[in-house]
N, C-alpha and C positions, 0 to 999 in steps of 0.2 A: 740649320743650311739655309733656310730661307734669309734668318739675319744677317748670315755673313752676305748673301747676295745683295740683300737689299742695301747694306753698309757699304760696300765696297765696290759694287758694279760699277763700271763707269757709264753703262748702259740703262740705267734704270729709268734717267729722265727722257729716254728716246723710247723707251717700253713703254712708261705711262702713259706721254704725249701720245703714242702711237696708239694704243688702248682707247686712249680718250676719244680721239678723232676717228677712229675706228667705230666707238660707240656713238658717237656724236651723229657720223656719218648714215650709220642704220637707222635711227630713231629719226632722221631726216629725211629718207630716203622711204621707210615705211610711210611716214605721213604723206609723202608726194605720192606714193604710187596708190596710198590708199582713197586718198580723197580725188587723185587725178586731176588736181589744180596746176596750172601751171605757176602761178605766182607763191607756190609751197616751193619752190626751187629756192627763193631765196632765203626759207627758212633754213634751209640744208646749209647754204652757205654762209649765214648768221651763227649757225651753230659752231661751224670750224674756225672763224674770225674771231669769235668769242676766246676759246681755248688755248692756254699758252703752253707753251714748251718748257719753260722755265721753271722748275718743280718747287724750289725754291718759294718763290715767290708768286707762285700760280694764281691762290686767289685774289693775291691783290691785283693782279696784273689781270684777271679773268675780270675782277668788278670794272676795273678802268677802262677794258677794254667794255663791255657792257654799258656803261657809263657813255662813254665815245660814240658808240651803236646808238643809243638812244638819243644823243644830241644828235647828232647826222638825221635820225630818222625824223625827228623832231622837226628841225631845220628844213629837210627836205619836204615833209607833209604843210608846213606853214606858207613854203614857198609854192607847193603848187597849189593851195588855196589861195594866194595872190594872184597868181598869174599861169595860165598853162605854160607846162617845162618847155624850155629853150635853152639855149648856151646861155644866153644870158644869165637867164633865171638862174641857172645850173651855176656861174661864173660868183654870182651874189650869193647862193647857198654856200659854195665852196669858203669865199670871205668869213660870212659869218659862223659856219660851222669851226672854222681854225680862231674866233675870237672866242667863241664858247669854250673851247678846249681848253683855250690858256685862262681864261678866266677859271675855270670848273678845277684847275692845275693839272691837265691830264694833255697836255700838247704833243707828251711824246706818244699818246694814241691819235692824234690828231688825222693819220693816215684812215685808219680804219674810221672813223668818223666822218672822212669824203667820199670813202667807198659807201655807206650807208646812204647818204645824201645820193651818190650817185644812180644807186640800185632804187631809192625810190624815185626819183626825178629822173630815171629812164627813159625813153621815150621811143616807142615801134611804131611805126606805119600800119602793121598788120594787125595791133592792138586795139581791140575796137572798145573794150571797157573803159570808160569814164572814170570810174572810181577805181582802175589799176593802183594808182600810187598811194588811194588809201589801203588798196588791198596789199600792197608792197611792205606800208609802213607797220599794217599789224602781224605778217609773216616775220618781216626784218626782228621785229618785237618778242615774235613768241620762240626766234630762232635765240636770240639772246639770253632769252628766261632759260631754255634746252643747254643753252650751252656754260651756261655758271651752274645750273643746276649738276650738270654731268664733272665740272670741275669740284664743286664741295663735296656732292657725294662721293666721288672715289678720292677725296681726301681724307676725308673722314675714313673711310675705308682702308686706306692704307695706313692710316694714324694708327687705326687699330689693329691693324697685321704687325706693324712696328712694338706696340705695345706687348701683343701677344708673342712674340719671337726677342723679347729683350730679357 
């Protein structure tokens, strides 16, 4: 019965994606609530950004999203170290991020990279932490790793379920 449902259900990809997103949210939310640090919100967001709804290529797409998040985060951190965040530095970071996505042949994921860059370089008048961009870099990286781990581990479980019922 499970075999027929897995093979014929048009809803399978949506169910798998929903499960991964809920699992990712719960992990990110747990970390956010347990450690009560506002920068952990970016971990939660990054987990969801990495998870791919396309089951057929989910591992490849999640790896590409991981790479693009990493590119955007690293460029954002470098921009921050060069000059305090402002509109000009963010615009320059966007240009560099898109160039690197092109170089690494993941231009289709450039929007994810740009979001990561903006997360790192977002500045808030109420944020008194001078090292907030560094914390954002670390929390975005953690979220990317967790999102990728969720996709890889659930893909393994789904593959095993399919083998058991074939």
